[in-house]
N, C-alpha and C positions, 0 to 999 in steps of 0.2 A: 504493500500500500504506500502510495506517495505521501510524504509528510506535508503538513501545511507550509512549513518553511521552504521545502523544495518547490511546491506549487507557486509560492510567492516569488521565489528566485527566478523560476522559469517565466512567469508572467511579466515581472519587472524587466527581465532581459529582452523579452519580446517587444516591450514598449520602448526600449532604448533608454531606459532610466538608469542613472547611476546613484545607488544608495549604499550607505555603509552597512557592514555586517551587523552593527549594533542596531541600526534602524530596522533592518529586516527581522532581526530577533524580536524587537519590540512589537512589530506588526504581527508577528506570529503569536506572541503572548496576548495581544489585543483580541485576535480571533478566538483564542482559547477562553479568554474572559467573557467575551460576548456570547459564545456558545454556552458556557456554564450558566451565566445569569439569565439567558434567554429562556431556559427551561422553566424558570419560576416567574419571571417578570415580563415576558412577551415583549421584548425590546424591538424585535424585527421579525418580519414574516419569513425571512430566510432562516431555515433550520439547519441546513447542512453546512458544516465548516468549509468544505470545498467550494460551495457556492458563495459563501461569505468572502472567500478570497477574491473571486472575480467580481461579484456584484457589489461588494462594499470596498475592499481594499484597492484592487486594481482600478475600479471605477473612480474612486477618489483620486488616485495618483495620476489619472489621465489628464487632469487640469494643471499639473505642476508647471508646464511651460508658461502659463499665463499668470502665475502668482507673482506679485510684486511686494505686497506688504508695505511696511513692517507690521501694521495693525490689521488683522483679519478677523471679521465677525462671521460666525457660522450661525445663521438664523434657522430656527426649528431644527436644531442639531440632533435631536433624538438621542441615539446611543453614542453621540460624538462623531458622527459621520457626515461630512468628510473631515471635520475640523481636527480631530485627534490624529488621524492618519497624515494629514498635511503638516501638522506640527511635528510629528516624528520625522517626516521626510525633510522638512526645512526648519531646523531648530532655531534659526535666526528670526523666524516669525514670532509675533506675539498674538496668540489665537484666543478669542473669546467664544465660548459655546453658549448659545442662548436657547432656552427651552422652558416652556411653562409646565412641563410634566415632571413632578417631583421624583418619581422612581427612576426616570431616565437620567435626570441630573445626578441622582445618587450614584448611578452606575458610572457616569462621566467622572465624578469625583474619585470613586474607587479606582477606576482605570488609570487616572492621572497619578494617583498615589502609588499604585502598584508598578507602573511603568516609569516612575520618576520623571514625569514631565513638568518642568518648572515654567514652561512657556505657554501653558494653557490655563485659562480661568473659566470654569463652569459657572454659569449664572442662571438661577431659577427665577425667571421673570417673564411676564407676558411682553411681547414685542412692543405693543403700544405704550406700555408703562415703563419701558427701559429708557433711561436718559443719562448716559455716562457724560463725564466732563468733556471728552473729546470725541470727534467723529472718527470713523474707521476708514483706512485707505482702500480697503476692499471688503465687500459684503458678499458672502457666498451662501447658496442654499440649493438643496436638491429635494426639498420637502414641500415647497409651495405649489399650489394647484395652477396658478397662472402667473405669467411674468408681470402683468399689470399689478396684481395684488402684492407680489413680492417687492417691487420697486416702490410702489406708493406707500405701503405700510412701514417700510424701513428707511424712507427718504430722510427722516430726521436723524438718522444714525450715520449717514455717509459724510465723509469729509468733503470739502469744497471741490477738490480735484480728484475725488475717489471714483470708484467704479463698482458696478454690480457684476457678479458672476453667477449666472443661473444655469444649473445643470439640469438638462432635460432629456427625455427620450425622443419620441416623435414630435416634430415641431408644429405641424399644421399651419395655422395663421398667427401663432403667438408673436413673432417678431414685429408684426404690424399693430399690436395692441398695447403700445406703451402709453402711459399717461402724458398729459401735456407737460412740457419742460424736461422730458427725458428722451434721449436719443440712443439709437442702436449703434454700437461700435462695429461689431462683427458677429457672425454666427459661425461656429467651428464644429466640424464633424469630428467626434472623438473616436479613438480606436481602443477598445477594451478587450484584451485577449480572453477567449473562451466565452464571450458574450455575443449572441447573434442579433440582439435587438439594437435598434438605432440609439445612439447617444450623441448629444450635442451640448455645446457650451455657448451661451449667449452672453456677450459682454455689452453693458450699457452704462451710460453716464448722464449726469445732469447737464443740460444746456447752459452755456455761459450766459451770465446776465448781460 
C-alpha cells in the first residue's frame, strides 16, 4: 500500500512544486489528523486519506504560484483548508483562518499546535463581524457559493492594493458576476494530479478610486 507521504511526494513532483522534506512531513501529519478527527467531528465529506491528498492537499498547493502575501486570510476555512497547507508550504506567510464553526476552529487550533505552526492564527468569528486592525494582502476561499458573495462580504477585510483568490470548480458565468467596484484580474485553469474535475482560480481586485 502506498503511504500518504509517498502519494504526496508523487503529486507534488507532478505539479512541479519544490517543498522541503519537513513541509511534506507536516502535510502528511495534517492528513492523519484530519482523518482521525473527521470520524467524530465530520470536518469534511472526504473520508478516504488518499482522496484527502488530492482533493485537499494537492488542490490547495495548486495556487502556490499566485501567492504573494505576506498577510493571507482564508475565509470559511473549515478544517484549515487551504490556509494551513499554504502556511506549511510558505512559512514566510502570515495566515489567518476565519470560520464561524467552533468545532472546526478547535481542530485548526489543535492542528497548528501539533504541527508547530507559528505563522497561523485561527479565528472563531463570523465574517461580517470580523474587523482586524489591518487589511489583508490576499483573501482566499474555496468555500463560498458565489464569487459575488465572496468579494462583497469580505471587501472590508482587503487591503487597498490587495486581491481576492477564489478557488472554484466549474466556472459557468461567475467571472461576469462581480459587484460594482470590483474587477477581474484573470481566470486560471489549475492542474491537480489525480483529480478529473475542473479546477480554477479567479483573481480579482478593487477598482482604483
